[in-house]
A tleap script that builds the chain and sets N, CA, C and O, in Angstrom:
source leaprc.protein.ff14SB
mol = sequence {
  NMET THR THR CYS TYR GLY TYR GLY ALA ALA
  SER GLY THR PHE TYR SER THR ALA SER ASP
  LEU ILE ALA PHE ALA ASP HIE VAL MET SER
  GLY ALA LEU LEU SER PRO GLU SER ARG SER
  ASN LEU MET THR ILE ARG TYR GLN ASP GLN
  ARG TYR ALA LEU GLY GLY ARG VAL ARG GLN
  GLY PRO LEU GLY PRO VAL ALA TRP GLU THR
  GLY ALA VAL GLY GLY TYR LYS THR LEU LEU
  ALA TYR ARG PRO THR ASP ARG ARG SER VAL
  VAL VAL LEU SER ASN THR ASP LEU SER GLN
  ASP ASP ILE ASN VAL PHE ALA GLU SER ILE
  PHE GLU LEU GLN ALA CVAL
}
set mol.1.N position { -107.086 -183.033 -15.456 }
set mol.1.CA position { -108.294 -183.403 -16.177 }
set mol.1.C position { -109.466 -183.427 -15.201 }
set mol.1.O position { -109.361 -183.971 -14.101 }
set mol.2.N position { -110.569 -182.838 -15.611 }
set mol.2.CA position { -111.766 -182.790 -14.793 }
set mol.2.C position { -112.571 -184.060 -14.975 }
set mol.2.O position { -112.758 -184.532 -16.096 }
set mol.3.N position { -113.043 -184.610 -13.874 }
set mol.3.CA position { -113.885 -185.794 -13.935 }
set mol.3.C position { -115.256 -185.421 -14.469 }
set mol.3.O position { -115.846 -184.431 -14.038 }
set mol.4.N position { -115.759 -186.202 -15.394 }
set mol.4.CA position { -117.099 -185.986 -15.934 }
set mol.4.C position { -117.985 -187.135 -15.471 }
set mol.4.O position { -117.814 -188.275 -15.904 }
set mol.5.N position { -118.924 -186.833 -14.595 }
set mol.5.CA position { -119.820 -187.859 -14.080 }
set mol.5.C position { -120.904 -188.175 -15.103 }
set mol.5.O position { -121.290 -187.308 -15.886 }
set mol.6.N position { -121.390 -189.397 -15.100 }
set mol.6.CA position { -122.382 -189.841 -16.070 }
set mol.6.C position { -123.632 -188.992 -16.111 }
set mol.6.O position { -124.185 -188.754 -17.185 }
set mol.7.N position { -124.092 -188.527 -14.947 }
set mol.7.CA position { -125.319 -187.730 -14.929 }
set mol.7.C position { -125.130 -186.373 -15.598 }
set mol.7.O position { -126.115 -185.704 -15.913 }
set mol.8.N position { -123.900 -185.956 -15.819 }
set mol.8.CA position { -123.650 -184.673 -16.473 }
set mol.8.C position { -124.037 -184.672 -17.939 }
set mol.8.O position { -124.361 -183.620 -18.489 }
set mol.9.N position { -124.009 -185.830 -18.581 }
set mol.9.CA position { -124.318 -185.897 -20.011 }
set mol.9.C position { -125.741 -185.426 -20.300 }
set mol.9.O position { -125.983 -184.761 -21.307 }
set mol.10.N position { -126.667 -185.765 -19.432 }
set mol.10.CA position { -128.062 -185.358 -19.647 }
set mol.10.C position { -128.231 -183.848 -19.559 }
set mol.10.O position { -129.150 -183.290 -20.159 }
set mol.11.N position { -127.354 -183.185 -18.818 }
set mol.11.CA position { -127.466 -181.731 -18.665 }
set mol.11.C position { -126.531 -180.988 -19.606 }
set mol.11.O position { -126.430 -179.763 -19.538 }
set mol.12.N position { -125.856 -181.701 -20.468 }
set mol.12.CA position { -124.955 -181.066 -21.418 }
set mol.12.C position { -123.534 -180.936 -20.908 }
set mol.12.O position { -122.650 -180.501 -21.647 }
set mol.13.N position { -123.298 -181.305 -19.660 }
set mol.13.CA position { -121.975 -181.241 -19.049 }
set mol.13.C position { -121.284 -179.926 -19.400 }
set mol.13.O position { -120.187 -179.918 -19.959 }
set mol.14.N position { -121.923 -178.847 -19.072 }
set mol.14.CA position { -121.463 -177.507 -19.410 }
set mol.14.C position { -120.625 -176.967 -18.260 }
set mol.14.O position { -121.171 -176.575 -17.229 }
set mol.15.N position { -119.321 -176.944 -18.424 }
set mol.15.CA position { -118.419 -176.371 -17.429 }
set mol.15.C position { -118.102 -174.949 -17.847 }
set mol.15.O position { -117.776 -174.699 -19.008 }
set mol.16.N position { -118.194 -174.013 -16.911 }
set mol.16.CA position { -117.970 -172.634 -17.297 }
set mol.16.C position { -117.630 -171.770 -16.095 }
set mol.16.O position { -117.573 -172.240 -14.959 }
set mol.17.N position { -117.406 -170.491 -16.379 }
set mol.17.CA position { -117.177 -169.484 -15.346 }
set mol.17.C position { -118.292 -168.447 -15.443 }
set mol.17.O position { -119.022 -168.402 -16.433 }
set mol.18.N position { -118.417 -167.626 -14.422 }
set mol.18.CA position { -119.416 -166.555 -14.460 }
set mol.18.C position { -119.163 -165.631 -15.652 }
set mol.18.O position { -120.102 -165.241 -16.346 }
set mol.19.N position { -117.915 -165.286 -15.887 }
set mol.19.CA position { -117.579 -164.403 -17.017 }
set mol.19.C position { -117.971 -165.021 -18.353 }
set mol.19.O position { -118.498 -164.331 -19.226 }
set mol.20.N position { -117.717 -166.314 -18.517 }
set mol.20.CA position { -118.092 -166.991 -19.761 }
set mol.20.C position { -119.609 -167.016 -19.946 }
set mol.20.O position { -120.100 -166.828 -21.059 }
set mol.21.N position { -120.349 -167.245 -18.865 }
set mol.21.CA position { -121.806 -167.269 -18.968 }
set mol.21.C position { -122.363 -165.900 -19.354 }
set mol.21.O position { -123.309 -165.811 -20.137 }
set mol.22.N position { -121.779 -164.838 -18.807 }
set mol.22.CA position { -122.199 -163.483 -19.174 }
set mol.22.C position { -121.930 -163.233 -20.653 }
set mol.22.O position { -122.789 -162.706 -21.361 }
set mol.23.N position { -120.746 -163.607 -21.121 }
set mol.23.CA position { -120.407 -163.430 -22.540 }
set mol.23.C position { -121.340 -164.255 -23.421 }
set mol.23.O position { -121.786 -163.781 -24.467 }
set mol.24.N position { -121.635 -165.475 -23.009 }
set mol.24.CA position { -122.541 -166.345 -23.765 }
set mol.24.C position { -123.918 -165.693 -23.908 }
set mol.24.O position { -124.458 -165.613 -25.011 }
set mol.25.N position { -124.484 -165.229 -22.794 }
set mol.25.CA position { -125.808 -164.599 -22.831 }
set mol.25.C position { -125.799 -163.371 -23.729 }
set mol.25.O position { -126.726 -163.161 -24.510 }
set mol.26.N position { -124.764 -162.568 -23.619 }
set mol.26.CA position { -124.692 -161.349 -24.419 }
set mol.26.C position { -124.583 -161.665 -25.912 }
set mol.26.O position { -125.204 -160.994 -26.736 }
set mol.27.N position { -123.805 -162.675 -26.256 }
set mol.27.CA position { -123.670 -163.045 -27.671 }
set mol.27.C position { -124.983 -163.597 -28.228 }
set mol.27.O position { -125.366 -163.280 -29.354 }
set mol.28.N position { -125.661 -164.412 -27.447 }
set mol.28.CA position { -126.925 -164.984 -27.919 }
set mol.28.C position { -127.995 -163.909 -28.057 }
set mol.28.O position { -128.728 -163.886 -29.046 }
set mol.29.N position { -128.090 -163.017 -27.071 }
set mol.29.CA position { -129.215 -162.085 -27.022 }
set mol.29.C position { -128.976 -160.747 -27.712 }
set mol.29.O position { -129.937 -160.018 -27.958 }
set mol.30.N position { -127.732 -160.396 -28.034 }
set mol.30.CA position { -127.526 -159.074 -28.621 }
set mol.30.C position { -126.588 -159.054 -29.823 }
set mol.30.O position { -126.506 -158.041 -30.517 }
set mol.31.N position { -125.895 -160.125 -30.077 }
set mol.31.CA position { -124.901 -160.118 -31.140 }
set mol.31.C position { -125.438 -160.585 -32.473 }
set mol.31.O position { -126.647 -160.706 -32.672 }
set mol.32.N position { -124.526 -160.841 -33.373 }
set mol.32.CA position { -124.873 -161.268 -34.728 }
set mol.32.C position { -125.103 -162.773 -34.811 }
set mol.32.O position { -125.350 -163.308 -35.892 }
set mol.33.N position { -125.024 -163.448 -33.682 }
set mol.33.CA position { -125.190 -164.898 -33.658 }
set mol.33.C position { -126.581 -165.319 -34.145 }
set mol.33.O position { -126.709 -166.300 -34.877 }
set mol.34.N position { -127.617 -164.582 -33.743 }
set mol.34.CA position { -128.993 -164.896 -34.119 }
set mol.34.C position { -129.644 -163.692 -34.791 }
set mol.34.O position { -129.248 -162.547 -34.572 }
set mol.35.N position { -130.632 -163.971 -35.599 }
set mol.35.CA position { -131.391 -162.886 -36.230 }
set mol.35.C position { -132.279 -162.220 -35.180 }
set mol.35.O position { -132.574 -162.820 -34.147 }
set mol.36.N position { -132.706 -160.985 -35.441 }
set mol.36.CA position { -133.649 -160.336 -34.517 }
set mol.36.C position { -134.914 -161.177 -34.303 }
set mol.36.O position { -135.449 -161.225 -33.196 }
set mol.37.N position { -135.384 -161.831 -35.354 }
set mol.37.CA position { -136.573 -162.680 -35.235 }
set mol.37.C position { -136.317 -163.853 -34.287 }
set mol.37.O position { -137.167 -164.179 -33.459 }
set mol.38.N position { -135.158 -164.481 -34.406 }
set mol.38.CA position { -134.820 -165.597 -33.518 }
set mol.38.C position { -134.703 -165.133 -32.072 }
set mol.38.O position { -135.166 -165.813 -31.156 }
set mol.39.N position { -134.083 -163.972 -31.870 }
set mol.39.CA position { -133.971 -163.441 -30.504 }
set mol.39.C position { -135.352 -163.126 -29.934 }
set mol.39.O position { -135.605 -163.353 -28.751 }
set mol.40.N position { -136.233 -162.608 -30.765 }
set mol.40.CA position { -137.600 -162.338 -30.321 }
set mol.40.C position { -138.299 -163.635 -29.923 }
set mol.40.O position { -139.010 -163.677 -28.919 }
set mol.41.N position { -138.097 -164.690 -30.708 }
set mol.41.CA position { -138.689 -165.989 -30.380 }
set mol.41.C position { -138.165 -166.529 -29.053 }
set mol.41.O position { -138.910 -167.165 -28.307 }
set mol.42.N position { -136.896 -166.283 -28.754 }
set mol.42.CA position { -136.333 -166.743 -27.480 }
set mol.42.C position { -137.004 -166.074 -26.287 }
set mol.42.O position { -137.053 -166.646 -25.197 }
set mol.43.N position { -137.522 -164.866 -26.490 }
set mol.43.CA position { -138.126 -164.102 -25.397 }
set mol.43.C position { -139.655 -164.197 -25.369 }
set mol.43.O position { -140.286 -163.658 -24.460 }
set mol.44.N position { -140.253 -164.869 -26.344 }
set mol.44.CA position { -141.710 -164.978 -26.409 }
set mol.44.C position { -142.176 -166.123 -25.524 }
set mol.44.O position { -141.830 -167.280 -25.759 }
set mol.45.N position { -142.953 -165.800 -24.519 }
set mol.45.CA position { -143.429 -166.814 -23.568 }
set mol.45.C position { -144.431 -167.730 -24.261 }
set mol.45.O position { -145.400 -167.264 -24.860 }
set mol.46.N position { -144.190 -169.029 -24.173 }
set mol.46.CA position { -145.050 -170.041 -24.803 }
set mol.46.C position { -146.029 -170.644 -23.796 }
set mol.46.O position { -147.153 -170.994 -24.155 }
set mol.47.N position { -145.606 -170.763 -22.545 }
set mol.47.CA position { -146.425 -171.356 -21.487 }
set mol.47.C position { -146.500 -170.361 -20.339 }
set mol.47.O position { -145.584 -170.272 -19.522 }
set mol.48.N position { -147.612 -169.603 -20.284 }
set mol.48.CA position { -147.745 -168.504 -19.333 }
set mol.48.C position { -147.589 -168.945 -17.884 }
set mol.48.O position { -146.945 -168.256 -17.093 }
set mol.49.N position { -148.172 -170.085 -17.527 }
set mol.49.CA position { -148.141 -170.507 -16.125 }
set mol.49.C position { -146.722 -170.775 -15.633 }
set mol.49.O position { -146.457 -170.693 -14.433 }
set mol.50.N position { -145.812 -171.094 -16.545 }
set mol.50.CA position { -144.416 -171.352 -16.173 }
set mol.50.C position { -143.475 -170.250 -16.654 }
set mol.50.O position { -142.275 -170.296 -16.384 }
set mol.51.N position { -144.014 -169.266 -17.363 }
set mol.51.CA position { -143.220 -168.186 -17.971 }
set mol.51.C position { -142.111 -168.768 -18.855 }
set mol.51.O position { -140.993 -168.253 -18.890 }
set mol.52.N position { -142.437 -169.830 -19.555 }
set mol.52.CA position { -141.441 -170.559 -20.335 }
set mol.52.C position { -141.451 -170.107 -21.788 }
set mol.52.O position { -142.497 -170.082 -22.437 }
set mol.53.N position { -140.275 -169.752 -22.289 }
set mol.53.CA position { -140.080 -169.363 -23.684 }
set mol.53.C position { -139.107 -170.358 -24.321 }
set mol.53.O position { -138.648 -171.285 -23.654 }
set mol.54.N position { -138.795 -170.176 -25.584 }
set mol.54.CA position { -137.872 -171.096 -26.256 }
set mol.54.C position { -136.467 -171.054 -25.663 }
set mol.54.O position { -135.753 -172.056 -25.691 }
set mol.55.N position { -136.071 -169.919 -25.133 }
set mol.55.CA position { -134.724 -169.779 -24.592 }
set mol.55.C position { -134.633 -169.957 -23.098 }
set mol.55.O position { -133.588 -169.671 -22.513 }
set mol.56.N position { -135.670 -170.411 -22.472 }
set mol.56.CA position { -135.703 -170.538 -21.017 }
set mol.56.C position { -136.920 -169.819 -20.485 }
set mol.56.O position { -137.968 -169.803 -21.130 }
set mol.57.N position { -136.793 -169.232 -19.332 }
set mol.57.CA position { -137.914 -168.536 -18.707 }
set mol.57.C position { -137.756 -167.026 -18.881 }
set mol.57.O position { -136.643 -166.520 -19.021 }
set mol.58.N position { -138.871 -166.326 -18.871 }
set mol.58.CA position { -138.859 -164.870 -19.034 }
set mol.58.C position { -139.739 -164.254 -17.954 }
set mol.58.O position { -140.888 -164.656 -17.769 }
set mol.59.N position { -139.192 -163.284 -17.252 }
set mol.59.CA position { -139.941 -162.531 -16.241 }
set mol.59.C position { -139.944 -161.068 -16.627 }
set mol.59.O position { -139.016 -160.583 -17.274 }
set mol.60.N position { -140.990 -160.370 -16.227 }
set mol.60.CA position { -141.047 -158.930 -16.441 }
set mol.60.C position { -140.469 -158.245 -15.207 }
set mol.60.O position { -141.015 -158.372 -14.111 }
set mol.61.N position { -139.370 -157.520 -15.382 }
set mol.61.CA position { -138.750 -156.783 -14.294 }
set mol.61.C position { -139.078 -155.308 -14.390 }
set mol.61.O position { -139.735 -154.885 -15.341 }
set mol.62.N position { -138.634 -154.511 -13.419 }
set mol.62.CA position { -138.940 -153.080 -13.422 }
set mol.62.C position { -138.336 -152.325 -14.607 }
set mol.62.O position { -138.831 -151.257 -14.968 }
set mol.63.N position { -137.283 -152.858 -15.213 }
set mol.63.CA position { -136.647 -152.196 -16.360 }
set mol.63.C position { -136.795 -152.989 -17.648 }
set mol.63.O position { -136.045 -152.776 -18.601 }
set mol.64.N position { -137.755 -153.897 -17.683 }
set mol.64.CA position { -137.976 -154.675 -18.888 }
set mol.64.C position { -137.882 -156.164 -18.629 }
set mol.64.O position { -137.631 -156.591 -17.502 }
set mol.65.N position { -138.084 -156.957 -19.673 }
set mol.65.CA position { -138.067 -158.407 -19.516 }
set mol.65.C position { -136.674 -158.923 -19.163 }
set mol.65.O position { -135.656 -158.348 -19.550 }
set mol.66.N position { -136.665 -160.026 -18.418 }
set mol.66.CA position { -135.422 -160.689 -18.024 }
set mol.66.C position { -135.536 -162.154 -18.434 }
set mol.66.O position { -136.471 -162.849 -18.035 }
set mol.67.N position { -134.579 -162.615 -19.233 }
set mol.67.CA position { -134.506 -164.027 -19.604 }
set mol.67.C position { -133.629 -164.719 -18.576 }
set mol.67.O position { -132.583 -164.190 -18.202 }
set mol.68.N position { -134.038 -165.894 -18.112 }
set mol.68.CA position { -133.207 -166.591 -17.153 }
set mol.68.C position { -133.363 -168.092 -17.287 }
set mol.68.O position { -134.373 -168.597 -17.778 }
set mol.69.N position { -132.344 -168.780 -16.841 }
set mol.69.CA position { -132.378 -170.237 -16.793 }
set mol.69.C position { -131.594 -170.676 -15.574 }
set mol.69.O position { -130.609 -170.049 -15.184 }
set mol.70.N position { -132.046 -171.752 -14.988 }
set mol.70.CA position { -131.386 -172.301 -13.811 }
set mol.70.C position { -130.933 -173.718 -14.109 }
set mol.70.O position { -131.364 -174.338 -15.081 }
set mol.71.N position { -130.070 -174.207 -13.267 }
set mol.71.CA position { -129.624 -175.581 -13.396 }
set mol.71.C position { -129.121 -176.090 -12.064 }
set mol.71.O position { -128.693 -175.312 -11.210 }
set mol.72.N position { -129.172 -177.387 -11.892 }
set mol.72.CA position { -128.660 -178.003 -10.674 }
set mol.72.C position { -128.199 -179.415 -11.005 }
set mol.72.O position { -128.867 -180.157 -11.725 }
set mol.73.N position { -127.063 -179.756 -10.471 }
set mol.73.CA position { -126.541 -181.109 -10.621 }
set mol.73.C position { -125.590 -181.362 -9.460 }
set mol.73.O position { -124.810 -180.490 -9.078 }
set mol.74.N position { -125.663 -182.560 -8.909 }
set mol.74.CA position { -124.819 -182.842 -7.752 }
set mol.74.C position { -125.107 -181.835 -6.654 }
set mol.74.O position { -126.268 -181.612 -6.308 }
set mol.75.N position { -124.086 -181.234 -6.109 }
set mol.75.CA position { -124.249 -180.230 -5.063 }
set mol.75.C position { -124.186 -178.811 -5.571 }
set mol.75.O position { -123.956 -177.888 -4.789 }
set mol.76.N position { -124.383 -178.612 -6.851 }
set mol.76.CA position { -124.219 -177.286 -7.450 }
set mol.76.C position { -125.528 -176.766 -8.029 }
set mol.76.O position { -126.336 -177.526 -8.564 }
set mol.77.N position { -125.718 -175.464 -7.912 }
set mol.77.CA position { -126.880 -174.799 -8.510 }
set mol.77.C position { -126.388 -173.570 -9.257 }
set mol.77.O position { -125.429 -172.920 -8.841 }
set mol.78.N position { -127.052 -173.259 -10.362 }
set mol.78.CA position { -126.664 -172.095 -11.158 }
set mol.78.C position { -127.893 -171.291 -11.551 }
set mol.78.O position { -129.019 -171.788 -11.558 }
set mol.79.N position { -127.640 -170.050 -11.873 }
set mol.79.CA position { -128.658 -169.176 -12.440 }
set mol.79.C position { -127.953 -168.226 -13.387 }
set mol.79.O position { -126.924 -167.643 -13.046 }
set mol.80.N position { -128.510 -168.073 -14.572 }
set mol.80.CA position { -128.043 -167.086 -15.547 }
set mol.80.C position { -129.254 -166.259 -15.939 }
set mol.80.O position { -130.227 -166.789 -16.474 }
set mol.81.N position { -129.197 -164.963 -15.673 }
set mol.81.CA position { -130.293 -164.054 -16.022 }
set mol.81.C position { -129.730 -162.926 -16.871 }
set mol.81.O position { -128.614 -162.459 -16.646 }
set mol.82.N position { -130.521 -162.493 -17.854 }
set mol.82.CA position { -130.055 -161.474 -18.796 }
set mol.82.C position { -131.201 -160.528 -19.124 }
set mol.82.O position { -132.305 -160.964 -19.450 }
set mol.83.N position { -130.930 -159.227 -19.035 }
set mol.83.CA position { -131.924 -158.214 -19.384 }
set mol.83.C position { -131.494 -157.565 -20.696 }
set mol.83.O position { -130.538 -156.790 -20.711 }
set mol.84.N position { -132.188 -157.869 -21.805 }
set mol.84.CA position { -131.787 -157.349 -23.118 }
set mol.84.C position { -131.844 -155.829 -23.240 }
set mol.84.O position { -131.080 -155.254 -24.015 }
set mol.85.N position { -132.725 -155.165 -22.498 }
set mol.85.CA position { -132.885 -153.718 -22.665 }
set mol.85.C position { -131.601 -152.952 -22.379 }
set mol.85.O position { -131.348 -151.923 -23.005 }
set mol.86.N position { -130.786 -153.435 -21.444 }
set mol.86.CA position { -129.521 -152.753 -21.141 }
set mol.86.C position { -128.322 -153.705 -21.118 }
set mol.86.O position { -127.223 -153.327 -20.714 }
set mol.87.N position { -128.555 -154.958 -21.562 }
set mol.87.CA position { -127.497 -155.964 -21.686 }
set mol.87.C position { -126.813 -156.254 -20.349 }
set mol.87.O position { -125.603 -156.476 -20.300 }
set mol.88.N position { -127.587 -156.250 -19.276 }
set mol.88.CA position { -127.043 -156.592 -17.957 }
set mol.88.C position { -127.359 -158.040 -17.633 }
set mol.88.O position { -128.402 -158.575 -18.011 }
set mol.89.N position { -126.426 -158.657 -16.921 }
set mol.89.CA position { -126.568 -160.061 -16.548 }
set mol.89.C position { -126.357 -160.239 -15.059 }
set mol.89.O position { -125.692 -159.441 -14.399 }
set mol.90.N position { -126.948 -161.314 -14.552 }
set mol.90.CA position { -126.669 -161.784 -13.201 }
set mol.90.C position { -126.365 -163.267 -13.323 }
set mol.90.O position { -127.124 -164.020 -13.934 }
set mol.91.N position { -125.254 -163.678 -12.742 }
set mol.91.CA position { -124.881 -165.087 -12.714 }
set mol.91.C position { -124.681 -165.488 -11.264 }
set mol.91.O position { -123.997 -164.797 -10.510 }
set mol.92.N position { -125.279 -166.607 -10.876 }
set mol.92.CA position { -125.062 -167.163 -9.544 }
set mol.92.C position { -124.570 -168.590 -9.732 }
set mol.92.O position { -125.233 -169.409 -10.369 }
set mol.93.N position { -123.414 -168.875 -9.178 }
set mol.93.CA position { -122.862 -170.230 -9.153 }
set mol.93.C position { -122.751 -170.603 -7.681 }
set mol.93.O position { -122.004 -169.969 -6.936 }
set mol.94.N position { -123.484 -171.621 -7.258 }
set mol.94.CA position { -123.595 -171.905 -5.828 }
set mol.94.C position { -123.328 -173.370 -5.523 }
set mol.94.O position { -123.761 -174.265 -6.249 }
set mol.95.N position { -122.611 -173.589 -4.444 }
set mol.95.CA position { -122.454 -174.949 -3.925 }
set mol.95.C position { -122.943 -174.991 -2.480 }
set mol.95.O position { -122.435 -175.760 -1.664 }
set mol.96.N position { -123.942 -174.149 -2.172 }
set mol.96.CA position { -124.531 -174.093 -0.839 }
set mol.96.C position { -125.840 -174.868 -0.820 }
set mol.96.O position { -126.252 -175.433 -1.833 }
set mol.97.N position { -126.483 -174.890 0.326 }
set mol.97.CA position { -127.775 -175.566 0.411 }
set mol.97.C position { -128.946 -174.611 0.182 }
set mol.97.O position { -130.088 -174.945 0.497 }
set mol.98.N position { -128.667 -173.415 -0.371 }
set mol.98.CA position { -129.757 -172.505 -0.729 }
set mol.98.C position { -130.678 -173.177 -1.741 }
set mol.98.O position { -130.221 -173.895 -2.630 }
set mol.99.N position { -131.965 -172.939 -1.597 }
set mol.99.CA position { -132.907 -173.487 -2.574 }
set mol.99.C position { -132.809 -172.691 -3.875 }
set mol.99.O position { -132.323 -171.560 -3.890 }
set mol.100.N position { -133.274 -173.294 -4.958 }
set mol.100.CA position { -133.279 -172.579 -6.235 }
set mol.100.C position { -134.173 -171.346 -6.140 }
set mol.100.O position { -133.877 -170.318 -6.749 }
set mol.101.N position { -135.265 -171.442 -5.381 }
set mol.101.CA position { -136.143 -170.279 -5.194 }
set mol.101.C position { -135.403 -169.136 -4.516 }
set mol.101.O position { -135.570 -167.981 -4.905 }
set mol.102.N position { -134.582 -169.438 -3.501 }
set mol.102.CA position { -133.801 -168.396 -2.822 }
set mol.102.C position { -132.796 -167.750 -3.776 }
set mol.102.O position { -132.586 -166.538 -3.741 }
set mol.103.N position { -132.186 -168.560 -4.616 }
set mol.103.CA position { -131.236 -168.031 -5.599 }
set mol.103.C position { -131.965 -167.119 -6.588 }
set mol.103.O position { -131.443 -166.071 -6.967 }
set mol.104.N position { -133.174 -167.519 -7.005 }
set mol.104.CA position { -133.968 -166.682 -7.911 }
set mol.104.C position { -134.290 -165.331 -7.272 }
set mol.104.O position { -134.174 -164.293 -7.924 }
set mol.105.N position { -134.691 -165.340 -6.005 }
set mol.105.CA position { -135.013 -164.094 -5.298 }
set mol.105.C position { -133.775 -163.210 -5.206 }
set mol.105.O position { -133.864 -161.995 -5.381 }
set mol.106.N position { -132.630 -163.809 -4.933 }
set mol.106.CA position { -131.368 -163.072 -4.860 }
set mol.106.C position { -131.081 -162.372 -6.190 }
set mol.106.O position { -130.739 -161.189 -6.211 }
set mol.107.N position { -131.219 -163.099 -7.291 }
set mol.107.CA position { -130.959 -162.514 -8.614 }
set mol.107.C position { -131.953 -161.397 -8.923 }
set mol.107.O position { -131.567 -160.349 -9.441 }
set mol.108.N position { -133.226 -161.617 -8.608 }
set mol.108.CA position { -134.230 -160.571 -8.836 }
set mol.108.C position { -133.899 -159.318 -8.036 }
set mol.108.O position { -134.079 -158.202 -8.524 }
set mol.109.N position { -133.416 -159.496 -6.813 }
set mol.109.CA position { -133.049 -158.353 -5.967 }
set mol.109.C position { -131.913 -157.552 -6.589 }
set mol.109.O position { -131.914 -156.322 -6.527 }
set mol.110.N position { -130.958 -158.231 -7.181 }
set mol.110.CA position { -129.846 -157.534 -7.836 }
set mol.110.C position { -130.366 -156.692 -8.997 }
set mol.110.O position { -129.970 -155.538 -9.153 }
set mol.111.N position { -131.252 -157.265 -9.812 }
set mol.111.CA position { -131.822 -156.494 -10.918 }
set mol.111.C position { -132.628 -155.304 -10.406 }
set mol.111.O position { -132.573 -154.226 -10.998 }
set mol.112.N position { -133.374 -155.479 -9.319 }
set mol.112.CA position { -134.152 -154.371 -8.755 }
set mol.112.C position { -133.232 -153.272 -8.242 }
set mol.112.O position { -133.539 -152.090 -8.397 }
set mol.113.N position { -132.112 -153.639 -7.635 }
set mol.113.CA position { -131.155 -152.636 -7.164 }
set mol.113.C position { -130.582 -151.835 -8.328 }
set mol.113.O position { -130.300 -150.645 -8.186 }
set mol.114.N position { -130.411 -152.480 -9.470 }
set mol.114.CA position { -129.897 -151.782 -10.646 }
set mol.114.C position { -130.902 -150.763 -11.165 }
set mol.114.O position { -130.530 -149.831 -11.878 }
set mol.115.N position { -132.169 -150.933 -10.812 }
set mol.115.CA position { -133.211 -150.017 -11.282 }
set mol.115.C position { -133.271 -148.745 -10.448 }
set mol.115.O position { -133.901 -147.770 -10.858 }
set mol.116.N position { -132.632 -148.737 -9.291 }
set mol.116.CA position { -132.690 -147.575 -8.384 }
set mol.116.C position { -131.776 -146.481 -8.871 }
set mol.116.O position { -131.688 -145.426 -8.243 }
savepdb mol mol.pdb
quit
């Protein structure tokens, strides 16, 4: 049995694997789970200065928009990024002392490499 710390409740206590996160993003952004209108709303930026949309943050990459969300709790940091144009994902699960900004740059670099 996995220990669930009290501070996890505020973050949804979401335990997962990289493969599960990729499947989750793909189902939300491309499957029958949501209507096309709902998916469009998830990608529509509401607060430009933060690039914040209903589904998290959205950045414009070289091959189209990328939806992403980050998280951190305890000694762990995560990033889930998804590009709807070709259904590619990047997942980073980290227990290092890398900053969230460094993890974001790493994920952006992976997407840029896919554009080459």
